[in-house]
C-alpha positions in Angstrom: 54.4 157.5 114.1 55.6 158.7 111.0 58.4 160.9 112.2 59.7 157.9 114.3 59.9 156.1 111.1 61.7 158.9 108.9 64.0 158.8 112.2 64.5 155.7 112.1 65.4 155.4 108.3 67.5 158.2 108.5 69.7 156.7 111.8 70.2 153.3 109.5 71.5 155.4 106.5 73.6 157.1 108.5 74.5 153.7 110.7 75.2 152.4 107.4 77.9 155.4 106.1 79.6 154.9 109.2 79.9 151.4 109.0 81.6 151.7 105.7 83.8 154.2 106.9 84.9 151.8 109.8 85.4 149.0 107.4 87.5 151.3 105.0 89.9 152.2 107.7 89.7 148.7 109.5 91.1 147.3 105.8 94.1 150.0 105.8 95.2 149.1 109.4 95.4 145.6 108.6 98.0 146.3 105.8 99.6 149.0 108.1 100.5 147.0 110.8 102.1 144.4 108.5 104.6 147.0 106.8 105.1 147.9 110.8 106.5 144.3 111.5 108.6 144.0 108.0 109.9 147.9 108.6 111.0 146.7 112.4 112.5 143.5 110.9 114.5 145.0 108.5 115.4 148.5 110.3 116.9 146.6 113.7 119.5 145.1 111.9 123.2 146.1 112.6 123.6 146.4 109.0 121.6 146.3 105.7 122.2 144.1 102.7 121.3 144.6 99.4 118.0 143.0 99.5 117.3 144.5 102.8 117.1 147.8 100.9 115.1 146.1 98.5 112.5 145.1 100.7 112.4 148.6 102.3 112.1 150.2 98.9 108.7 147.5 98.3 107.7 148.9 101.5 107.8 152.4 100.7 105.3 151.7 97.7 102.9 149.8 99.7 102.7 152.5 101.9 102.1 155.7 99.3 99.3 152.6 98.3 97.4 152.9 101.7 98.3 156.5 101.9 96.1 156.9 98.5 93.4 154.9 100.4 93.3 157.1 103.6 93.0 159.9 101.2 89.8 158.7 100.0 88.1 158.2 103.4 89.6 161.9 104.0 87.4 162.9 101.0 84.6 161.4 102.2 84.5 162.8 106.0 85.2 166.1 104.2 82.1 165.8 102.3 80.3 165.3 105.8 81.9 168.7 106.9 83.7 167.0 109.6 86.2 168.7 111.5 88.5 166.3 114.3 87.8 163.1 112.2 89.3 164.2 109.0 91.9 166.1 110.4 93.0 162.8 112.0 92.8 160.9 108.8 94.8 163.7 107.2 97.2 163.5 110.0 97.2 159.4 109.1 97.8 159.7 105.7 101.1 162.5 106.3 102.3 160.1 108.5 102.1 157.7 105.9 103.8 159.8 103.0 106.6 160.7 105.9 107.1 156.8 106.2 106.9 156.1 102.8 109.6 158.7 101.8 112.1 157.8 104.3 112.0 154.1 103.6 112.4 154.8 100.0 115.7 156.3 100.4 118.9 155.4 102.5 118.0 154.9 105.9 120.3 156.2 109.2 119.7 155.0 112.6 118.4 158.4 113.9 115.8 158.0 110.9 114.8 154.6 111.3 113.8 155.4 115.2 111.8 158.4 113.6 110.2 156.0 111.0 109.2 153.2 113.9 107.4 156.2 115.8 105.6 157.4 112.9 104.1 154.1 111.7 103.3 153.1 115.3 101.2 156.5 115.0 99.5 155.3 112.6 98.1 152.4 114.3 97.4 154.2 117.3 95.7 156.9 115.8 93.7 154.3 113.5 92.3 152.6 116.3 91.2 155.5 118.4 89.4 156.5 115.2 87.9 152.9 114.6 86.4 152.9 118.3 85.3 156.5 117.9 83.6 155.4 114.4 82.2 152.4 116.3 80.8 154.3 119.2 79.4 157.1 116.6 77.4 153.8 115.2 76.0 152.7 118.4 74.9 156.3 119.0 72.9 156.5 115.8 70.4 153.7 116.6 66.9 154.5 116.0 65.3 157.0 118.7 62.4 154.8 120.5 60.6 157.7 122.1 59.6 161.3 121.4 62.3 163.5 123.3 64.9 160.9 123.6 68.4 161.9 122.2 67.1 165.0 122.0 70.8 166.7 121.1 71.5 163.8 118.4 67.8 164.7 116.6 69.0 168.4 116.1 72.5 167.1 114.7 72.1 166.6 111.1 75.8 165.6 110.4 77.5 162.3 110.2 79.4 162.7 112.9 77.9 164.8 115.6 80.0 167.6 116.6 79.8 166.5 120.2 81.9 163.1 119.2 83.7 165.6 117.2 84.7 167.9 120.3 85.4 164.2 122.0 87.7 163.0 120.3 89.9 167.0 120.1 90.0 167.1 123.7 91.3 162.8 123.9 94.0 163.5 121.0 95.1 166.7 123.0 95.7 165.1 126.4 97.3 162.2 124.9 99.6 164.6 123.2 100.0 166.7 126.3 101.0 163.3 128.1 103.4 162.3 125.4 105.4 165.5 125.3 106.0 165.3 128.7 107.1 162.1 128.4 109.5 163.1 125.4 110.9 166.0 126.8 111.9 164.1 130.7 113.5 161.6 128.1 115.9 164.0 126.6 116.6 165.5 129.8 118.3 161.8 130.7 121.2 163.3 128.5 120.7 166.9 127.5 124.1 167.4 125.6 122.9 164.8 123.0 119.8 165.3 122.5 118.0 162.5 120.4 117.1 163.7 116.8 114.2 161.4 116.7 112.9 163.1 119.9 113.0 166.1 118.5 111.5 165.6 115.3 109.0 164.1 117.1 108.2 166.9 119.6 107.9 169.8 117.0 105.2 167.1 115.2 103.4 167.0 118.6 103.4 170.6 118.8 102.6 171.0 115.5 99.5 169.4 116.2 98.5 170.3 119.7 98.2 173.8 117.5 96.0 172.5 115.3 93.7 170.8 117.7 94.0 173.9 120.1 92.2 175.5 117.6 89.6 173.0 116.3 88.2 172.8 120.4 88.1 176.7 120.3 85.6 176.1 117.3 84.0 173.1 118.0 83.1 174.3 121.6 81.9 177.7 120.2 79.6 175.6 117.6 78.2 173.7 120.1 77.5 176.6 121.9 75.6 178.3 119.6 73.5 175.4 118.4 72.1 175.3 122.5 71.4 178.7 122.6 69.6 178.4 119.3 67.4 175.5 121.0 67.3 177.3 123.9 65.1 180.0 122.2 61.6 180.1 122.1 
């Protein structure tokens, strides 16, 4: 009975921590969506005037502030020794800084396309992370019976290894799919490759490499954990 009470308290504390992270991330994505819309409205114009350029610089400043907020969330995930979730926040922050840098200077047509792709990635990754955090909150519900959710009981981390691995594999599958689609796009005009598409392919290749290493490491940790549990 006492053990169940202690477990219930610990799971509620983890739920509260996850909920705070979820709220912090949600508070970033809302203004990010506004930045994306304003950016698109301006960069889709055939010609930019002085007012447009000033607005882009303002958006650049706002983007940098959001990247600082993303760093705060990443620090919290780092403190919990998260791998995939923390890496994903780092990727979102890197995208925000890339967006801010390009918005601050003269923007060519190729850069305009690339900026909007990067900004779209911020929202896509952020929403996936929100869903994963929500799912982990639900998984942290207090256990009702002895032996229930045994794997969760053994994992004292805020983000379970299983959730980390699941997220990494999901991201890997998406990158493989996006890479294939972008390469197909390049084949439409191989003599005049789109610089924005090439830049995106380079980013995806780098992310794929990082994810492959994480999946390997997480798989190893989970295997070691199961082996340890099976020992008498």
